mmJSON file of the N, C-alpha and C atoms, coordinates in Angstrom:
{"data_MODEL":{"atom_site":{
"group_PDB":["ATOM","ATOM","ATOM","ATOM","ATOM","ATOM","ATOM","ATOM","ATOM","ATOM","ATOM","ATOM","ATOM","ATOM","ATOM","ATOM","ATOM","ATOM","ATOM","ATOM","ATOM","ATOM","ATOM","ATOM","ATOM","ATOM","ATOM","ATOM","ATOM","ATOM","ATOM","ATOM","ATOM","ATOM","ATOM","ATOM","ATOM","ATOM","ATOM","ATOM","ATOM","ATOM","ATOM","ATOM","ATOM","ATOM","ATOM","ATOM","ATOM","ATOM","ATOM","ATOM","ATOM","ATOM","ATOM","ATOM","ATOM","ATOM","ATOM","ATOM","ATOM","ATOM","ATOM","ATOM","ATOM","ATOM","ATOM","ATOM","ATOM","ATOM","ATOM","ATOM","ATOM","ATOM","ATOM","ATOM","ATOM","ATOM","ATOM","ATOM","ATOM","ATOM","ATOM","ATOM","ATOM","ATOM","ATOM","ATOM","ATOM","ATOM","ATOM","ATOM","ATOM","ATOM","ATOM","ATOM","ATOM","ATOM","ATOM","ATOM","ATOM","ATOM","ATOM","ATOM","ATOM","ATOM","ATOM","ATOM","ATOM","ATOM","ATOM","ATOM","ATOM","ATOM","ATOM","ATOM","ATOM","ATOM","ATOM","ATOM","ATOM","ATOM","ATOM","ATOM","ATOM","ATOM","ATOM","ATOM","ATOM","ATOM","ATOM","ATOM","ATOM","ATOM","ATOM","ATOM","ATOM","ATOM","ATOM","ATOM","ATOM","ATOM","ATOM","ATOM","ATOM","ATOM","ATOM","ATOM","ATOM","ATOM","ATOM","ATOM","ATOM","ATOM","ATOM","ATOM","ATOM","ATOM","ATOM","ATOM","ATOM","ATOM"],
"id":[1,2,3,4,5,6,7,8,9,10,11,12,13,14,15,16,17,18,19,20,21,22,23,24,25,26,27,28,29,30,31,32,33,34,35,36,37,38,39,40,41,42,43,44,45,46,47,48,49,50,51,52,53,54,55,56,57,58,59,60,61,62,63,64,65,66,67,68,69,70,71,72,73,74,75,76,77,78,79,80,81,82,83,84,85,86,87,88,89,90,91,92,93,94,95,96,97,98,99,100,101,102,103,104,105,106,107,108,109,110,111,112,113,114,115,116,117,118,119,120,121,122,123,124,125,126,127,128,129,130,131,132,133,134,135,136,137,138,139,140,141,142,143,144,145,146,147,148,149,150,151,152,153,154,155,156,157,158,159,160,161,162],
"type_symbol":["N","C","C","N","C","C","N","C","C","N","C","C","N","C","C","N","C","C","N","C","C","N","C","C","N","C","C","N","C","C","N","C","C","N","C","C","N","C","C","N","C","C","N","C","C","N","C","C","N","C","C","N","C","C","N","C","C","N","C","C","N","C","C","N","C","C","N","C","C","N","C","C","N","C","C","N","C","C","N","C","C","N","C","C","N","C","C","N","C","C","N","C","C","N","C","C","N","C","C","N","C","C","N","C","C","N","C","C","N","C","C","N","C","C","N","C","C","N","C","C","N","C","C","N","C","C","N","C","C","N","C","C","N","C","C","N","C","C","N","C","C","N","C","C","N","C","C","N","C","C","N","C","C","N","C","C","N","C","C","N","C","C"],
"label_atom_id":["N","CA","C","N","CA","C","N","CA","C","N","CA","C","N","CA","C","N","CA","C","N","CA","C","N","CA","C","N","CA","C","N","CA","C","N","CA","C","N","CA","C","N","CA","C","N","CA","C","N","CA","C","N","CA","C","N","CA","C","N","CA","C","N","CA","C","N","CA","C","N","CA","C","N","CA","C","N","CA","C","N","CA","C","N","CA","C","N","CA","C","N","CA","C","N","CA","C","N","CA","C","N","CA","C","N","CA","C","N","CA","C","N","CA","C","N","CA","C","N","CA","C","N","CA","C","N","CA","C","N","CA","C","N","CA","C","N","CA","C","N","CA","C","N","CA","C","N","CA","C","N","CA","C","N","CA","C","N","CA","C","N","CA","C","N","CA","C","N","CA","C","N","CA","C","N","CA","C","N","CA","C","N","CA","C","N","CA","C"],
"label_alt_id":[null,null,null,null,null,null,null,null,null,null,null,null,null,null,null,null,null,null,null,null,null,null,null,null,null,null,null,null,null,null,null,null,null,null,null,null,null,null,null,null,null,null,null,null,null,null,null,null,null,null,null,null,null,null,null,null,null,null,null,null,null,null,null,null,null,null,null,null,null,null,null,null,null,null,null,null,null,null,null,null,null,null,null,null,null,null,null,null,null,null,null,null,null,null,null,null,null,null,null,null,null,null,null,null,null,null,null,null,null,null,null,null,null,null,null,null,null,null,null,null,null,null,null,null,null,null,null,null,null,null,null,null,null,null,null,null,null,null,null,null,null,null,null,null,null,null,null,null,null,null,null,null,null,null,null,null,null,null,null,null,null,null],
"label_comp_id":["MET","MET","MET","THR","THR","THR","ALA","ALA","ALA","ALA","ALA","ALA","GLY","GLY","GLY","ASP","ASP","ASP","PRO","PRO","PRO","VAL","VAL","VAL","ASP","ASP","ASP","ASP","ASP","ASP","ALA","ALA","ALA","THR","THR","THR","LEU","LEU","LEU","ALA","ALA","ALA","LEU","LEU","LEU","LEU","LEU","LEU","LEU","LEU","LEU","GLU","GLU","GLU","VAL","VAL","VAL","ALA","ALA","ALA","GLY","GLY","GLY","THR","THR","THR","PRO","PRO","PRO","LYS","LYS","LYS","PRO","PRO","PRO","GLY","GLY","GLY","ASN","ASN","ASN","VAL","VAL","VAL","ASP","ASP","ASP","ARG","ARG","ARG","ARG","ARG","ARG","ARG","ARG","ARG","ASP","ASP","ASP","LEU","LEU","LEU","GLY","GLY","GLY","ASP","ASP","ASP","LEU","LEU","LEU","ARG","ARG","ARG","PHE","PHE","PHE","GLU","GLU","GLU","SER","SER","SER","PHE","PHE","PHE","LEU","LEU","LEU","GLY","GLY","GLY","GLY","GLY","GLY","ALA","ALA","ALA","VAL","VAL","VAL","GLY","GLY","GLY","ALA","ALA","ALA","ARG","ARG","ARG","GLU","GLU","GLU","GLY","GLY","GLY","LEU","LEU","LEU","GLU","GLU","GLU"],
"label_asym_id":["A","A","A","A","A","A","A","A","A","A","A","A","A","A","A","A","A","A","A","A","A","A","A","A","A","A","A","A","A","A","A","A","A","A","A","A","A","A","A","A","A","A","A","A","A","A","A","A","A","A","A","A","A","A","A","A","A","A","A","A","A","A","A","A","A","A","A","A","A","A","A","A","A","A","A","A","A","A","A","A","A","A","A","A","A","A","A","A","A","A","A","A","A","A","A","A","A","A","A","A","A","A","A","A","A","A","A","A","A","A","A","A","A","A","A","A","A","A","A","A","A","A","A","A","A","A","A","A","A","A","A","A","A","A","A","A","A","A","A","A","A","A","A","A","A","A","A","A","A","A","A","A","A","A","A","A","A","A","A","A","A","A"],
"label_entity_id":["1","1","1","1","1","1","1","1","1","1","1","1","1","1","1","1","1","1","1","1","1","1","1","1","1","1","1","1","1","1","1","1","1","1","1","1","1","1","1","1","1","1","1","1","1","1","1","1","1","1","1","1","1","1","1","1","1","1","1","1","1","1","1","1","1","1","1","1","1","1","1","1","1","1","1","1","1","1","1","1","1","1","1","1","1","1","1","1","1","1","1","1","1","1","1","1","1","1","1","1","1","1","1","1","1","1","1","1","1","1","1","1","1","1","1","1","1","1","1","1","1","1","1","1","1","1","1","1","1","1","1","1","1","1","1","1","1","1","1","1","1","1","1","1","1","1","1","1","1","1","1","1","1","1","1","1","1","1","1","1","1","1"],
"label_seq_id":[1,1,1,2,2,2,3,3,3,4,4,4,5,5,5,6,6,6,7,7,7,8,8,8,9,9,9,10,10,10,11,11,11,12,12,12,13,13,13,14,14,14,15,15,15,16,16,16,17,17,17,18,18,18,19,19,19,20,20,20,21,21,21,22,22,22,23,23,23,24,24,24,25,25,25,26,26,26,27,27,27,28,28,28,29,29,29,30,30,30,31,31,31,32,32,32,33,33,33,34,34,34,35,35,35,36,36,36,37,37,37,38,38,38,39,39,39,40,40,40,41,41,41,42,42,42,43,43,43,44,44,44,45,45,45,46,46,46,47,47,47,48,48,48,49,49,49,50,50,50,51,51,51,52,52,52,53,53,53,54,54,54],
"pdbx_PDB_ins_code":[null,null,null,null,null,null,null,null,null,null,null,null,null,null,null,null,null,null,null,null,null,null,null,null,null,null,null,null,null,null,null,null,null,null,null,null,null,null,null,null,null,null,null,null,null,null,null,null,null,null,null,null,null,null,null,null,null,null,null,null,null,null,null,null,null,null,null,null,null,null,null,null,null,null,null,null,null,null,null,null,null,null,null,null,null,null,null,null,null,null,null,null,null,null,null,null,null,null,null,null,null,null,null,null,null,null,null,null,null,null,null,null,null,null,null,null,null,null,null,null,null,null,null,null,null,null,null,null,null,null,null,null,null,null,null,null,null,null,null,null,null,null,null,null,null,null,null,null,null,null,null,null,null,null,null,null,null,null,null,null,null,null],
"Cartn_x":[37.409,36.758,35.667,34.612,33.513,33.631,32.834,32.802,32.264,32.506,32.035,30.54,30.16,28.756,28.225,27.483,26.915,28.041,28.023,29.095,29.244,28.149,28.23,28.933,28.596,29.28,30.767,31.073,32.469,33.253,32.656,33.333,33.541,32.54,32.661,33.774,33.804,34.864,36.233,36.337,37.612,38.099,37.197,37.579,38.073,37.385,37.784,39.138,39.341,40.613,41.768,41.526,42.597,43.128,42.249,42.709,43.308,42.895,43.389,44.79,45.269,46.606,47.676,48.63,49.693,50.987,52.095,52.281,52.09,51.772,51.649,52.439,53.728,54.574,53.992,53.888,53.386,51.88,51.175,49.715,49.131,47.849,47.127,46.961,47.199,46.885,46.428,46.183,45.608,46.561,47.828,48.802,49.236,48.829,49.307,48.277,47.983,47.164,48.108,47.611,48.406,47.638,48.14,47.473,46.007,45.139,43.701,43.08,43.89,43.397,43.546,42.424,42.439,41.947,42.464,42.061,40.546,39.968,38.527,37.724,38.249,37.56,37.467,38.529,38.515,37.553,37.464,36.488,35.073,34.791,33.472,33.189,34.207,34.035,33.718,34.352,34.081,32.639,32.173,30.787,29.825,30.155,29.301,29.229,30.247,30.258,29.269,28.815,27.919,26.701,26.085,24.888,25.202,26.344,26.73,27.093,27.453,27.812,26.592,25.475,24.263,23.635],
"Cartn_y":[118.46,118.887,119.893,119.875,120.803,121.999,123.013,124.196,123.806,124.666,124.409,124.132,123.154,122.778,123.046,122.099,122.193,122.199,123.15,123.213,121.935,121.253,120.007,118.928,118.828,117.874,118.201,119.487,119.907,119.577,119.829,119.547,118.047,117.246,115.793,115.28,115.772,115.382,115.796,116.978,117.44,116.51,116.075,115.149,113.824,113.311,112.046,112.176,113.266,113.458,113.641,114.309,114.535,113.223,112.312,111.039,110.135,110.322,109.461,109.849,111.02,111.447,110.507,110.156,109.228,109.695,109.634,109.237,110.429,110.13,111.134,110.623,110.913,110.398,110.704,109.669,109.826,109.86,109.734,109.769,108.557,108.321,107.27,107.71,106.802,107.033,105.71,105.696,104.483,103.299,103.526,102.433,102.054,102.841,102.548,102.934,101.976,102.215,102.438,103.044,103.267,102.727,101.657,101.085,100.809,101.447,101.225,102.25,103.08,104.027,103.397,103.27,102.63,103.593,103.422,104.226,104.197,103.002,102.85,103.642,103.786,104.571,106.035,106.538,107.926,108.118,107.13,107.218,107.264,106.376,106.368,107.664,108.224,109.491,110.633,110.635,111.681,111.605,110.407,110.232,110.539,110.097,110.343,111.808,112.581,114.011,114.8,114.209,114.91,115.501,114.73,115.217,116.474,116.503,117.676,118.875,118.633,119.717,120.357,119.656,120.173,121.3],
"Cartn_z":[77.118,78.322,77.986,78.724,78.489,79.423,79.146,80.009,81.377,82.347,83.716,83.7,84.478,84.565,85.947,86.435,87.767,88.799,89.743,90.742,91.57,91.845,92.619,91.795,90.522,89.645,89.552,89.413,89.302,90.576,91.731,93.006,93.193,92.843,92.955,92.046,90.821,89.889,90.416,90.986,91.543,92.651,93.516,94.586,94.013,93.005,92.386,91.684,90.975,90.278,91.251,92.354,93.331,93.887,94.245,94.812,93.735,92.48,91.408,90.942,91.329,90.925,91.469,90.624,91.006,90.365,91.046,92.438,93.374,94.612,95.659,96.858,96.905,97.991,99.367,100.176,101.534,101.655,100.544,100.565,99.848,100.074,99.366,97.915,96.994,95.589,94.991,93.702,93.094,93.098,93.387,93.433,94.837,95.851,97.203,98.252,99.134,100.317,101.497,102.547,103.755,104.947,105.547,106.715,106.442,107.219,107.032,106.083,105.437,104.437,103.066,102.363,101.05,99.979,98.787,97.634,97.459,97.583,97.391,98.419,99.615,100.643,100.234,99.628,99.174,98.006,97.122,96.033,96.596,97.542,98.176,98.904,99.549,100.25,99.302,98.143,97.157,96.671,96.392,95.945,97.088,98.293,99.45,99.84,99.501,99.832,98.988,97.914,96.985,97.693,98.565,99.257,100.07,100.723,101.502,100.645,99.401,98.493,97.84,97.89,97.226,97.995],
"occupancy":[1.0,1.0,1.0,1.0,1.0,1.0,1.0,1.0,1.0,1.0,1.0,1.0,1.0,1.0,1.0,1.0,1.0,1.0,1.0,1.0,1.0,1.0,1.0,1.0,1.0,1.0,1.0,1.0,1.0,1.0,1.0,1.0,1.0,1.0,1.0,1.0,1.0,1.0,1.0,1.0,1.0,1.0,1.0,1.0,1.0,1.0,1.0,1.0,1.0,1.0,1.0,1.0,1.0,1.0,1.0,1.0,1.0,1.0,1.0,1.0,1.0,1.0,1.0,1.0,1.0,1.0,1.0,1.0,1.0,1.0,1.0,1.0,1.0,1.0,1.0,1.0,1.0,1.0,1.0,1.0,1.0,1.0,1.0,1.0,1.0,1.0,1.0,1.0,1.0,1.0,1.0,1.0,1.0,1.0,1.0,1.0,1.0,1.0,1.0,1.0,1.0,1.0,1.0,1.0,1.0,1.0,1.0,1.0,1.0,1.0,1.0,1.0,1.0,1.0,1.0,1.0,1.0,1.0,1.0,1.0,1.0,1.0,1.0,1.0,1.0,1.0,1.0,1.0,1.0,1.0,1.0,1.0,1.0,1.0,1.0,1.0,1.0,1.0,1.0,1.0,1.0,1.0,1.0,1.0,1.0,1.0,1.0,1.0,1.0,1.0,1.0,1.0,1.0,1.0,1.0,1.0,1.0,1.0,1.0,1.0,1.0,1.0],
"B_iso_or_equiv":[0.0,0.0,0.0,0.0,0.0,0.0,0.0,0.0,0.0,0.0,0.0,0.0,0.0,0.0,0.0,0.0,0.0,0.0,0.0,0.0,0.0,0.0,0.0,0.0,0.0,0.0,0.0,0.0,0.0,0.0,0.0,0.0,0.0,0.0,0.0,0.0,0.0,0.0,0.0,0.0,0.0,0.0,0.0,0.0,0.0,0.0,0.0,0.0,0.0,0.0,0.0,0.0,0.0,0.0,0.0,0.0,0.0,0.0,0.0,0.0,0.0,0.0,0.0,0.0,0.0,0.0,0.0,0.0,0.0,0.0,0.0,0.0,0.0,0.0,0.0,0.0,0.0,0.0,0.0,0.0,0.0,0.0,0.0,0.0,0.0,0.0,0.0,0.0,0.0,0.0,0.0,0.0,0.0,0.0,0.0,0.0,0.0,0.0,0.0,0.0,0.0,0.0,0.0,0.0,0.0,0.0,0.0,0.0,0.0,0.0,0.0,0.0,0.0,0.0,0.0,0.0,0.0,0.0,0.0,0.0,0.0,0.0,0.0,0.0,0.0,0.0,0.0,0.0,0.0,0.0,0.0,0.0,0.0,0.0,0.0,0.0,0.0,0.0,0.0,0.0,0.0,0.0,0.0,0.0,0.0,0.0,0.0,0.0,0.0,0.0,0.0,0.0,0.0,0.0,0.0,0.0,0.0,0.0,0.0,0.0,0.0,0.0],
"pdbx_formal_charge":[null,null,null,null,null,null,null,null,null,null,null,null,null,null,null,null,null,null,null,null,null,null,null,null,null,null,null,null,null,null,null,null,null,null,null,null,null,null,null,null,null,null,null,null,null,null,null,null,null,null,null,null,null,null,null,null,null,null,null,null,null,null,null,null,null,null,null,null,null,null,null,null,null,null,null,null,null,null,null,null,null,null,null,null,null,null,null,null,null,null,null,null,null,null,null,null,null,null,null,null,null,null,null,null,null,null,null,null,null,null,null,null,null,null,null,null,null,null,null,null,null,null,null,null,null,null,null,null,null,null,null,null,null,null,null,null,null,null,null,null,null,null,null,null,null,null,null,null,null,null,null,null,null,null,null,null,null,null,null,null,null,null],
"auth_seq_id":[1,1,1,2,2,2,3,3,3,4,4,4,5,5,5,6,6,6,7,7,7,8,8,8,9,9,9,10,10,10,11,11,11,12,12,12,13,13,13,14,14,14,15,15,15,16,16,16,17,17,17,18,18,18,19,19,19,20,20,20,21,21,21,22,22,22,23,23,23,24,24,24,25,25,25,26,26,26,27,27,27,28,28,28,29,29,29,30,30,30,31,31,31,32,32,32,33,33,33,34,34,34,35,35,35,36,36,36,37,37,37,38,38,38,39,39,39,40,40,40,41,41,41,42,42,42,43,43,43,44,44,44,45,45,45,46,46,46,47,47,47,48,48,48,49,49,49,50,50,50,51,51,51,52,52,52,53,53,53,54,54,54],
"auth_comp_id":["MET","MET","MET","THR","THR","THR","ALA","ALA","ALA","ALA","ALA","ALA","GLY","GLY","GLY","ASP","ASP","ASP","PRO","PRO","PRO","VAL","VAL","VAL","ASP","ASP","ASP","ASP","ASP","ASP","ALA","ALA","ALA","THR","THR","THR","LEU","LEU","LEU","ALA","ALA","ALA","LEU","LEU","LEU","LEU","LEU","LEU","LEU","LEU","LEU","GLU","GLU","GLU","VAL","VAL","VAL","ALA","ALA","ALA","GLY","GLY","GLY","THR","THR","THR","PRO","PRO","PRO","LYS","LYS","LYS","PRO","PRO","PRO","GLY","GLY","GLY","ASN","ASN","ASN","VAL","VAL","VAL","ASP","ASP","ASP","ARG","ARG","ARG","ARG","ARG","ARG","ARG","ARG","ARG","ASP","ASP","ASP","LEU","LEU","LEU","GLY","GLY","GLY","ASP","ASP","ASP","LEU","LEU","LEU","ARG","ARG","ARG","PHE","PHE","PHE","GLU","GLU","GLU","SER","SER","SER","PHE","PHE","PHE","LEU","LEU","LEU","GLY","GLY","GLY","GLY","GLY","GLY","ALA","ALA","ALA","VAL","VAL","VAL","GLY","GLY","GLY","ALA","ALA","ALA","ARG","ARG","ARG","GLU","GLU","GLU","GLY","GLY","GLY","LEU","LEU","LEU","GLU","GLU","GLU"],
"auth_asym_id":["A","A","A","A","A","A","A","A","A","A","A","A","A","A","A","A","A","A","A","A","A","A","A","A","A","A","A","A","A","A","A","A","A","A","A","A","A","A","A","A","A","A","A","A","A","A","A","A","A","A","A","A","A","A","A","A","A","A","A","A","A","A","A","A","A","A","A","A","A","A","A","A","A","A","A","A","A","A","A","A","A","A","A","A","A","A","A","A","A","A","A","A","A","A","A","A","A","A","A","A","A","A","A","A","A","A","A","A","A","A","A","A","A","A","A","A","A","A","A","A","A","A","A","A","A","A","A","A","A","A","A","A","A","A","A","A","A","A","A","A","A","A","A","A","A","A","A","A","A","A","A","A","A","A","A","A","A","A","A","A","A","A"],
"auth_atom_id":["N","CA","C","N","CA","C","N","CA","C","N","CA","C","N","CA","C","N","CA","C","N","CA","C","N","CA","C","N","CA","C","N","CA","C","N","CA","C","N","CA","C","N","CA","C","N","CA","C","N","CA","C","N","CA","C","N","CA","C","N","CA","C","N","CA","C","N","CA","C","N","CA","C","N","CA","C","N","CA","C","N","CA","C","N","CA","C","N","CA","C","N","CA","C","N","CA","C","N","CA","C","N","CA","C","N","CA","C","N","CA","C","N","CA","C","N","CA","C","N","CA","C","N","CA","C","N","CA","C","N","CA","C","N","CA","C","N","CA","C","N","CA","C","N","CA","C","N","CA","C","N","CA","C","N","CA","C","N","CA","C","N","CA","C","N","CA","C","N","CA","C","N","CA","C","N","CA","C","N","CA","C","N","CA","C","N","CA","C"],
"pdbx_PDB_model_num":[1,1,1,1,1,1,1,1,1,1,1,1,1,1,1,1,1,1,1,1,1,1,1,1,1,1,1,1,1,1,1,1,1,1,1,1,1,1,1,1,1,1,1,1,1,1,1,1,1,1,1,1,1,1,1,1,1,1,1,1,1,1,1,1,1,1,1,1,1,1,1,1,1,1,1,1,1,1,1,1,1,1,1,1,1,1,1,1,1,1,1,1,1,1,1,1,1,1,1,1,1,1,1,1,1,1,1,1,1,1,1,1,1,1,1,1,1,1,1,1,1,1,1,1,1,1,1,1,1,1,1,1,1,1,1,1,1,1,1,1,1,1,1,1,1,1,1,1,1,1,1,1,1,1,1,1,1,1,1,1,1,1]
}}}
């Protein structure tokens, strides 16, 4: 791992890592979707949040 970089990059990575954690009982993770909540939606949301973090 490298030293802290750009805060926006760090925040985006944190969002991606949080959703990728498995298992997360009762929550969406990379092995389980819940109803209309999908893992891929959270990945897209993390990337889409970048503009708001800048």
